[in-house]
N, CA, C and O atoms as CSV, one atom per row, in Angstrom:
chain,resi,resn,atom,element,x,y,z
A,1,UNK,N,N,-34.840,-94.328,86.362
A,1,UNK,CA,C,-34.685,-94.633,87.783
A,1,UNK,C,C,-33.293,-94.203,88.228
A,1,UNK,O,O,-32.311,-94.416,87.516
A,2,UNK,N,N,-33.216,-93.607,89.387
A,2,UNK,CA,C,-31.961,-93.167,89.979
A,2,UNK,C,C,-31.078,-94.388,90.280
A,2,UNK,O,O,-31.509,-95.309,90.975
A,3,UNK,N,N,-29.852,-94.396,89.761
A,3,UNK,CA,C,-28.941,-95.537,89.913
A,3,UNK,C,C,-28.593,-95.782,91.386
A,3,UNK,O,O,-28.491,-96.931,91.815
A,4,UNK,N,N,-28.412,-94.711,92.154
A,4,UNK,CA,C,-28.107,-94.853,93.585
A,4,UNK,C,C,-29.250,-95.542,94.315
A,4,UNK,O,O,-29.036,-96.435,95.135
A,5,UNK,N,N,-30.455,-95.116,94.003
A,5,UNK,CA,C,-31.639,-95.694,94.635
A,5,UNK,C,C,-31.756,-97.181,94.268
A,5,UNK,O,O,-32.073,-98.016,95.115
A,6,UNK,N,N,-31.496,-97.492,92.999
A,6,UNK,CA,C,-31.586,-98.879,92.559
A,6,UNK,C,C,-30.537,-99.750,93.268
A,6,UNK,O,O,-30.828,-100.881,93.657
A,7,UNK,N,N,-29.331,-99.226,93.431
A,7,UNK,CA,C,-28.266,-99.992,94.101
A,7,UNK,C,C,-28.626,-100.247,95.572
A,7,UNK,O,O,-28.354,-101.322,96.107
A,8,UNK,N,N,-29.232,-99.259,96.209
A,8,UNK,CA,C,-29.672,-99.433,97.600
A,8,UNK,C,C,-30.757,-100.509,97.685
A,8,UNK,O,O,-30.769,-101.321,98.610
A,9,UNK,N,N,-31.672,-100.503,96.699
A,9,UNK,CA,C,-32.733,-101.509,96.675
A,9,UNK,C,C,-32.137,-102.907,96.478
A,9,UNK,O,O,-32.567,-103.862,97.125
A,10,UNK,N,N,-31.156,-103.027,95.591
A,10,UNK,CA,C,-30.514,-104.315,95.339
A,10,UNK,C,C,-29.801,-104.798,96.596
A,10,UNK,O,O,-29.900,-105.974,96.944
A,11,UNK,N,N,-29.081,-103.908,97.284
A,11,UNK,CA,C,-28.373,-104.294,98.512
A,11,UNK,C,C,-29.358,-104.748,99.581
A,11,UNK,O,O,-29.112,-105.737,100.272
A,12,UNK,N,N,-30.481,-104.028,99.725
A,12,UNK,CA,C,-31.488,-104.413,100.715
A,12,UNK,C,C,-32.105,-105.762,100.345
A,12,UNK,O,O,-32.333,-106.607,101.211
A,13,UNK,N,N,-32.372,-105.955,99.051
A,13,UNK,CA,C,-32.944,-107.215,98.591
A,13,UNK,C,C,-31.997,-108.375,98.904
A,13,UNK,O,O,-32.437,-109.436,99.347
A,14,UNK,N,N,-30.700,-108.173,98.673
A,14,UNK,CA,C,-29.725,-109.226,98.958
A,14,UNK,C,C,-29.710,-109.565,100.453
A,14,UNK,O,O,-29.677,-110.737,100.827
A,15,UNK,N,N,-29.733,-108.551,101.290
A,15,UNK,CA,C,-29.741,-108.769,102.741
A,15,UNK,C,C,-31.011,-109.507,103.168
A,15,UNK,O,O,-30.955,-110.465,103.939
A,16,UNK,N,N,-32.150,-109.049,102.659
A,16,UNK,CA,C,-33.420,-109.686,102.999
A,16,UNK,C,C,-33.464,-111.134,102.501
A,16,UNK,O,O,-33.980,-112.017,103.187
A,17,UNK,N,N,-32.922,-111.370,101.309
A,17,UNK,CA,C,-32.927,-112.714,100.746
A,17,UNK,C,C,-32.032,-113.650,101.556
A,17,UNK,O,O,-32.396,-114.801,101.793
A,18,UNK,N,N,-30.872,-113.168,101.980
A,18,UNK,CA,C,-29.987,-114.000,102.807
A,18,UNK,C,C,-30.667,-114.348,104.129
A,18,UNK,O,O,-30.559,-115.476,104.608
A,19,UNK,N,N,-31.362,-113.382,104.712
A,19,UNK,CA,C,-32.082,-113.633,105.961
A,19,UNK,C,C,-33.182,-114.676,105.740
A,19,UNK,O,O,-33.351,-115.581,106.556
A,20,UNK,N,N,-33.920,-114.551,104.652
A,20,UNK,CA,C,-34.992,-115.505,104.350
A,20,UNK,C,C,-34.419,-116.903,104.115
A,20,UNK,O,O,-35.019,-117.891,104.539
A,21,UNK,N,N,-33.266,-117.001,103.446
A,21,UNK,CA,C,-32.637,-118.295,103.219
A,21,UNK,C,C,-32.190,-118.929,104.534
A,21,UNK,O,O,-32.322,-120.140,104.715
A,22,UNK,N,N,-31.661,-118.117,105.452
A,22,UNK,CA,C,-31.270,-118.634,106.772
A,22,UNK,C,C,-32.494,-119.141,107.527
A,22,UNK,O,O,-32.442,-120.182,108.182
A,23,UNK,N,N,-33.596,-118.397,107.432
A,23,UNK,CA,C,-34.828,-118.819,108.091
A,23,UNK,C,C,-35.338,-120.128,107.483
A,23,UNK,O,O,-35.805,-121.010,108.204
A,24,UNK,N,N,-35.249,-120.254,106.158
A,24,UNK,CA,C,-35.670,-121.487,105.494
A,24,UNK,C,C,-34.875,-122.681,106.002
A,24,UNK,O,O,-35.433,-123.756,106.224
A,25,UNK,N,N,-33.580,-122.493,106.184
A,25,UNK,CA,C,-32.725,-123.590,106.634
A,25,UNK,C,C,-33.135,-124.093,108.016
A,25,UNK,O,O,-32.910,-125.257,108.347
A,26,UNK,N,N,-33.735,-123.217,108.823
A,26,UNK,CA,C,-34.130,-123.633,110.169
A,26,UNK,C,C,-35.564,-124.154,110.242
A,26,UNK,O,O,-35.975,-124.695,111.269
A,27,UNK,N,N,-36.326,-123.996,109.160
A,27,UNK,CA,C,-37.701,-124.504,109.114
A,27,UNK,C,C,-37.704,-126.024,108.989
A,27,UNK,O,O,-36.797,-126.602,108.392
A,28,UNK,N,N,-38.709,-126.661,109.544
A,28,UNK,CA,C,-38.891,-128.098,109.380
A,28,UNK,C,C,-40.232,-128.349,108.709
A,28,UNK,O,O,-41.252,-127.766,109.075
A,29,UNK,N,N,-40.204,-129.225,107.724
A,29,UNK,CA,C,-41.387,-129.572,106.954
A,29,UNK,C,C,-41.572,-131.072,107.052
A,29,UNK,O,O,-40.600,-131.827,107.051
A,30,UNK,N,N,-42.816,-131.500,107.134
A,30,UNK,CA,C,-43.078,-132.934,107.225
A,30,UNK,C,C,-43.930,-133.376,106.043
A,30,UNK,O,O,-44.906,-132.721,105.677
A,31,UNK,N,N,-43.544,-134.484,105.465
A,31,UNK,CA,C,-44.340,-135.115,104.426
A,31,UNK,C,C,-44.770,-136.478,104.931
A,31,UNK,O,O,-44.019,-137.148,105.640
A,32,UNK,N,N,-45.978,-136.891,104.569
A,32,UNK,CA,C,-46.484,-138.177,105.050
A,32,UNK,C,C,-47.056,-138.992,103.897
A,32,UNK,O,O,-47.352,-138.471,102.822
A,33,UNK,N,N,-47.199,-140.277,104.157
A,33,UNK,CA,C,-47.842,-141.181,103.205
A,33,UNK,C,C,-48.477,-142.320,103.994
A,33,UNK,O,O,-48.099,-142.597,105.132
A,34,UNK,N,N,-49.438,-142.964,103.372
A,34,UNK,CA,C,-50.097,-144.095,104.012
A,34,UNK,C,C,-50.841,-143.705,105.271
A,34,UNK,O,O,-50.865,-144.452,106.249
A,35,UNK,N,N,-51.450,-142.522,105.241
A,35,UNK,CA,C,-52.194,-142.085,106.419
A,35,UNK,C,C,-51.301,-141.838,107.619
A,35,UNK,O,O,-51.737,-141.994,108.760
A,36,UNK,N,N,-50.060,-141.455,107.376
A,36,UNK,CA,C,-49.129,-141.156,108.461
A,36,UNK,C,C,-48.230,-142.325,108.849
A,36,UNK,O,O,-47.444,-142.217,109.791
A,37,UNK,N,N,-48.339,-143.445,108.130
A,37,UNK,CA,C,-47.478,-144.594,108.440
A,37,UNK,C,C,-46.010,-144.286,108.186
A,37,UNK,O,O,-45.128,-144.787,108.884
A,38,UNK,N,N,-45.760,-143.454,107.179
A,38,UNK,CA,C,-44.394,-143.035,106.863
A,38,UNK,C,C,-44.351,-141.517,106.913
A,38,UNK,O,O,-45.181,-140.838,106.308
A,39,UNK,N,N,-43.361,-140.987,107.651
A,39,UNK,CA,C,-43.182,-139.538,107.760
A,39,UNK,C,C,-41.747,-139.193,107.407
A,39,UNK,O,O,-40.805,-139.852,107.846
A,40,UNK,N,N,-41.601,-138.153,106.611
A,40,UNK,CA,C,-40.294,-137.633,106.236
A,40,UNK,C,C,-40.225,-136.202,106.745
A,40,UNK,O,O,-41.142,-135.414,106.513
A,41,UNK,N,N,-39.154,-135.866,107.429
A,41,UNK,CA,C,-38.935,-134.500,107.887
A,41,UNK,C,C,-37.760,-133.936,107.112
A,41,UNK,O,O,-36.725,-134.588,106.969
A,42,UNK,N,N,-37.927,-132.713,106.610
A,42,UNK,CA,C,-36.829,-132.059,105.904
A,42,UNK,C,C,-36.789,-130.588,106.278
A,42,UNK,O,O,-37.761,-130.028,106.785
A,43,UNK,N,N,-35.643,-129.976,106.016
A,43,UNK,CA,C,-35.506,-128.549,106.271
A,43,UNK,C,C,-36.143,-127.772,105.127
A,43,UNK,O,O,-36.492,-128.340,104.092
A,44,UNK,N,N,-36.286,-126.492,105.324
A,44,UNK,CA,C,-36.822,-125.630,104.283
A,44,UNK,C,C,-35.923,-125.518,103.067
A,44,UNK,O,O,-36.331,-124.999,102.028
A,45,UNK,N,N,-34.697,-126.007,103.200
A,45,UNK,CA,C,-33.782,-126.006,102.055
A,45,UNK,C,C,-33.735,-127.365,101.376
A,45,UNK,O,O,-32.972,-127.556,100.428
A,46,UNK,N,N,-34.545,-128.319,101.849
A,46,UNK,CA,C,-34.669,-129.606,101.171
A,46,UNK,C,C,-33.824,-130.732,101.716
A,46,UNK,O,O,-33.794,-131.812,101.126
A,47,UNK,N,N,-33.138,-130.519,102.820
A,47,UNK,CA,C,-32.321,-131.582,103.408
A,47,UNK,C,C,-33.194,-132.487,104.274
A,47,UNK,O,O,-33.839,-132.018,105.212
A,48,UNK,N,N,-33.216,-133.791,103.960
A,48,UNK,CA,C,-33.997,-134.742,104.749
A,48,UNK,C,C,-33.269,-134.949,106.076
A,48,UNK,O,O,-32.082,-135.273,106.104
A,49,UNK,N,N,-34.004,-134.755,107.174
A,49,UNK,CA,C,-33.397,-134.859,108.500
A,49,UNK,C,C,-33.910,-136.048,109.306
A,49,UNK,O,O,-33.275,-136.460,110.276
A,50,UNK,N,N,-35.053,-136.599,108.912
A,50,UNK,CA,C,-35.587,-137.736,109.671
A,50,UNK,C,C,-36.553,-138.541,108.812
A,50,UNK,O,O,-37.241,-138.009,107.941
A,51,UNK,N,N,-36.582,-139.843,109.087
A,51,UNK,CA,C,-37.531,-140.762,108.468
A,51,UNK,C,C,-38.163,-141.564,109.596
A,51,UNK,O,O,-37.461,-142.134,110.431
A,52,UNK,N,N,-39.483,-141.606,109.616
A,52,UNK,CA,C,-40.192,-142.369,110.634
A,52,UNK,C,C,-41.125,-143.350,109.928
A,52,UNK,O,O,-41.931,-142.965,109.080
A,53,UNK,N,N,-40.999,-144.626,110.296
A,53,UNK,CA,C,-41.828,-145.668,109.681
A,53,UNK,C,C,-42.535,-146.439,110.797
A,53,UNK,O,O,-41.894,-147.005,111.683
A,54,UNK,N,N,-43.854,-146.448,110.735
A,54,UNK,CA,C,-44.631,-147.203,111.721
A,54,UNK,C,C,-44.410,-148.696,111.485
A,54,UNK,O,O,-44.352,-149.142,110.339
A,55,UNK,N,N,-44.287,-149.465,112.561
A,55,UNK,CA,C,-44.084,-150.911,112.411
A,55,UNK,C,C,-45.132,-151.583,111.528
A,55,UNK,O,O,-44.833,-152.549,110.827
A,56,UNK,N,N,-46.352,-151.072,111.566
A,56,UNK,CA,C,-47.412,-151.694,110.761
A,56,UNK,C,C,-47.214,-151.473,109.256
A,56,UNK,O,O,-47.876,-152.123,108.446
A,57,UNK,N,N,-46.312,-150.567,108.876
A,57,UNK,CA,C,-46.037,-150.323,107.459
A,57,UNK,C,C,-45.036,-151.324,106.891
A,57,UNK,O,O,-44.807,-151.370,105.682
A,58,UNK,N,N,-44.444,-152.120,107.772
A,58,UNK,CA,C,-43.408,-153.057,107.344
A,58,UNK,C,C,-44.023,-154.435,107.125
A,58,UNK,O,O,-44.413,-155.123,108.069
A,59,UNK,N,N,-44.097,-154.815,105.861
A,59,UNK,CA,C,-44.604,-156.129,105.485
A,59,UNK,C,C,-43.474,-156.870,104.773
A,59,UNK,O,O,-43.167,-156.567,103.621
A,60,UNK,N,N,-42.853,-157.840,105.452
A,60,UNK,CA,C,-41.721,-158.542,104.846
A,60,UNK,C,C,-42.073,-159.221,103.521
A,60,UNK,O,O,-41.193,-159.475,102.698
A,61,UNK,N,N,-43.354,-159.511,103.318
A,61,UNK,CA,C,-43.777,-160.151,102.075
A,61,UNK,C,C,-44.015,-159.152,100.934
A,61,UNK,O,O,-44.208,-159.554,99.787
A,62,UNK,N,N,-44.001,-157.852,101.250
A,62,UNK,CA,C,-44.267,-156.837,100.231
A,62,UNK,C,C,-43.385,-155.597,100.465
A,62,UNK,O,O,-43.902,-154.530,100.795
A,63,UNK,N,N,-42.071,-155.729,100.299
A,63,UNK,CA,C,-41.185,-154.579,100.542
A,63,UNK,C,C,-41.439,-153.415,99.581
A,63,UNK,O,O,-41.140,-152.267,99.913
A,64,UNK,N,N,-41.981,-153.694,98.406
A,64,UNK,CA,C,-42.227,-152.608,97.456
A,64,UNK,C,C,-43.290,-151.632,97.967
A,64,UNK,O,O,-43.262,-150.454,97.611
A,65,UNK,N,N,-44.219,-152.102,98.791
A,65,UNK,CA,C,-45.219,-151.211,99.370
A,65,UNK,C,C,-44.546,-150.165,100.256
A,65,UNK,O,O,-44.867,-148.979,100.172
A,66,UNK,N,N,-43.624,-150.595,101.094
A,66,UNK,CA,C,-42.902,-149.659,101.959
A,66,UNK,C,C,-42.063,-148.701,101.128
A,66,UNK,O,O,-41.999,-147.509,101.428
A,67,UNK,N,N,-41.425,-149.210,100.093
A,67,UNK,CA,C,-40.637,-148.346,99.205
A,67,UNK,C,C,-41.521,-147.262,98.603
A,67,UNK,O,O,-41.133,-146.095,98.547
A,68,UNK,N,N,-42.721,-147.657,98.148
A,68,UNK,CA,C,-43.651,-146.689,97.567
A,68,UNK,C,C,-44.107,-145.648,98.588
A,68,UNK,O,O,-44.239,-144.468,98.265
A,69,UNK,N,N,-44.346,-146.094,99.824
A,69,UNK,CA,C,-44.767,-145.157,100.877
A,69,UNK,C,C,-43.667,-144.149,101.193
A,69,UNK,O,O,-43.936,-142.960,101.361
A,70,UNK,N,N,-42.428,-144.628,101.272
A,70,UNK,CA,C,-41.306,-143.727,101.549
A,70,UNK,C,C,-41.168,-142.710,100.417
A,70,UNK,O,O,-41.008,-141.515,100.665
A,71,UNK,N,N,-41.230,-143.182,99.193
A,71,UNK,CA,C,-41.122,-142.280,98.047
A,71,UNK,C,C,-42.256,-141.257,98.047
A,71,UNK,O,O,-42.021,-140.077,97.786
A,72,UNK,N,N,-43.460,-141.686,98.332
A,72,UNK,CA,C,-44.608,-140.770,98.369
A,72,UNK,C,C,-44.438,-139.725,99.467
A,72,UNK,O,O,-44.769,-138.556,99.266
A,73,UNK,N,N,-43.926,-140.134,100.622
A,73,UNK,CA,C,-43.709,-139.187,101.714
A,73,UNK,C,C,-42.624,-138.172,101.358
A,73,UNK,O,O,-42.725,-137.000,101.720
A,74,UNK,N,N,-41.593,-138.619,100.653
A,74,UNK,CA,C,-40.540,-137.693,100.208
A,74,UNK,C,C,-41.128,-136.677,99.232
A,74,UNK,O,O,-40.842,-135.484,99.330
A,75,UNK,N,N,-41.941,-137.141,98.301
A,75,UNK,CA,C,-42.577,-136.225,97.348
A,75,UNK,C,C,-43.486,-135.226,98.064
A,75,UNK,O,O,-43.520,-134.048,97.710
A,76,UNK,N,N,-44.217,-135.697,99.064
A,76,UNK,CA,C,-45.111,-134.828,99.827
A,76,UNK,C,C,-44.309,-133.737,100.544
A,76,UNK,O,O,-44.681,-132.563,100.512
A,77,UNK,N,N,-43.223,-134.128,101.180
A,77,UNK,CA,C,-42.375,-133.159,101.884
A,77,UNK,C,C,-41.730,-132.194,100.893
A,77,UNK,O,O,-41.621,-130.998,101.165
A,78,UNK,N,N,-41.307,-132.711,99.755
A,78,UNK,CA,C,-40.665,-131.870,98.743
A,78,UNK,C,C,-41.621,-130.811,98.204
A,78,UNK,O,O,-41.226,-129.663,98.004
A,79,UNK,N,N,-42.862,-131.187,97.972
A,79,UNK,CA,C,-43.860,-130.218,97.503
A,79,UNK,C,C,-44.073,-129.118,98.549
A,79,UNK,O,O,-44.177,-127.940,98.209
A,80,UNK,N,N,-44.136,-129.514,99.807
A,80,UNK,CA,C,-44.315,-128.533,100.879
A,80,UNK,C,C,-43.100,-127.615,100.974
A,80,UNK,O,O,-43.239,-126.415,101.210
A,81,UNK,N,N,-41.916,-128.178,100.790
A,81,UNK,CA,C,-40.678,-127.394,100.833
A,81,UNK,C,C,-40.649,-126.389,99.687
A,81,UNK,O,O,-40.266,-125.236,99.885
A,82,UNK,N,N,-41.047,-126.813,98.501
A,82,UNK,CA,C,-41.067,-125.910,97.351
A,82,UNK,C,C,-42.075,-124.778,97.550
A,82,UNK,O,O,-41.803,-123.630,97.197
A,83,UNK,N,N,-43.222,-125.099,98.109
A,83,UNK,CA,C,-44.239,-124.078,98.371
A,83,UNK,C,C,-43.731,-123.063,99.393
A,83,UNK,O,O,-43.943,-121.861,99.236
A,84,UNK,N,N,-43.067,-123.543,100.431
A,84,UNK,CA,C,-42.521,-122.654,101.452
A,84,UNK,C,C,-41.434,-121.764,100.860
A,84,UNK,O,O,-41.373,-120.572,101.161
A,85,UNK,N,N,-40.581,-122.336,100.022
A,85,UNK,CA,C,-39.523,-121.557,99.377
A,85,UNK,C,C,-40.123,-120.471,98.498
A,85,UNK,O,O,-39.668,-119.328,98.530
A,86,UNK,N,N,-41.135,-120.814,97.717
A,86,UNK,CA,C,-41.791,-119.819,96.860
A,86,UNK,C,C,-42.421,-118.720,97.699
A,86,UNK,O,O,-42.342,-117.541,97.354
A,87,UNK,N,N,-43.045,-119.111,98.800
A,87,UNK,CA,C,-43.688,-118.140,99.686
A,87,UNK,C,C,-42.660,-117.171,100.265
A,87,UNK,O,O,-42.891,-115.963,100.323
A,88,UNK,N,N,-41.518,-117.719,100.693
A,88,UNK,CA,C,-40.511,-116.893,101.357
A,88,UNK,C,C,-39.617,-116.111,100.403
A,88,UNK,O,O,-39.206,-114.995,100.722
A,89,UNK,N,N,-39.309,-116.676,99.240
A,89,UNK,CA,C,-38.330,-116.050,98.350
A,89,UNK,C,C,-38.921,-115.523,97.054
A,89,UNK,O,O,-38.242,-114.801,96.323
A,90,UNK,N,N,-40.166,-115.864,96.751
A,90,UNK,CA,C,-40.759,-115.532,95.467
A,90,UNK,C,C,-40.909,-114.054,95.176
A,90,UNK,O,O,-40.914,-113.666,94.007
A,91,UNK,N,N,-41.030,-113.226,96.174
A,91,UNK,CA,C,-41.289,-111.815,95.927
A,91,UNK,C,C,-40.067,-110.922,95.906
A,91,UNK,O,O,-40.209,-109.701,95.850
A,92,UNK,N,N,-38.883,-111.484,95.947
A,92,UNK,CA,C,-37.702,-110.639,96.063
A,92,UNK,C,C,-37.361,-109.836,94.820
A,92,UNK,O,O,-36.688,-108.812,94.937
A,93,UNK,N,N,-37.789,-110.245,93.648
A,93,UNK,CA,C,-37.453,-109.473,92.452
A,93,UNK,C,C,-38.528,-108.458,92.107
A,93,UNK,O,O,-38.309,-107.591,91.261
A,94,UNK,N,N,-39.675,-108.549,92.743
A,94,UNK,CA,C,-40.733,-107.585,92.481
A,94,UNK,C,C,-40.378,-106.193,92.982
A,94,UNK,O,O,-39.692,-106.050,93.994
A,95,UNK,N,N,-40.838,-105.184,92.287
A,95,UNK,CA,C,-40.654,-103.817,92.746
A,95,UNK,C,C,-39.364,-103.160,92.309
A,95,UNK,O,O,-39.174,-101.969,92.559
A,96,UNK,N,N,-38.469,-103.892,91.665
A,96,UNK,CA,C,-37.221,-103.264,91.222
A,96,UNK,C,C,-37.386,-102.571,89.872
A,96,UNK,O,O,-36.604,-101.687,89.522
A,97,UNK,N,N,-38.399,-102.970,89.121
A,97,UNK,CA,C,-38.600,-102.367,87.818
A,97,UNK,C,C,-37.572,-102.815,86.796
A,97,UNK,O,O,-37.315,-102.103,85.826
A,98,UNK,N,N,-36.986,-103.973,86.995
A,98,UNK,CA,C,-35.993,-104.496,86.057
A,98,UNK,C,C,-36.681,-105.415,85.064
A,98,UNK,O,O,-37.459,-106.283,85.460
A,99,UNK,N,N,-36.406,-105.237,83.781
A,99,UNK,CA,C,-37.048,-106.097,82.791
A,99,UNK,C,C,-36.652,-107.556,82.965
A,99,UNK,O,O,-35.502,-107.864,83.278
A,100,UNK,N,N,-37.605,-108.441,82.762
A,100,UNK,CA,C,-37.315,-109.870,82.830
A,100,UNK,C,C,-37.321,-110.450,84.219
A,100,UNK,O,O,-37.140,-111.658,84.369
A,101,UNK,N,N,-37.522,-109.641,85.248
A,101,UNK,CA,C,-37.532,-110.174,86.633
A,101,UNK,C,C,-38.898,-110.035,87.247
A,101,UNK,O,O,-39.101,-110.424,88.398
């Protein structure tokens, strides 16, 4: 492979990857639990930006239920964030012909 051509491909890949990362940072993903009683909003880079809890999810006699719902909603949002990241960034090493990538 021509070294000049490979360097141009690497530079383009870096530019495209930086653009995709910026786009990810502006994306919003929502995770839910308890049929929507708890909602977690996070950016495409994994930063939690909002938590919404329906009043009916708050049971003073069972705080562990709410804790479980919040945790489940965070996991749901995290899975969606990981899928979006893979979708947006997963193909950047393809096509370079470099071993191990």
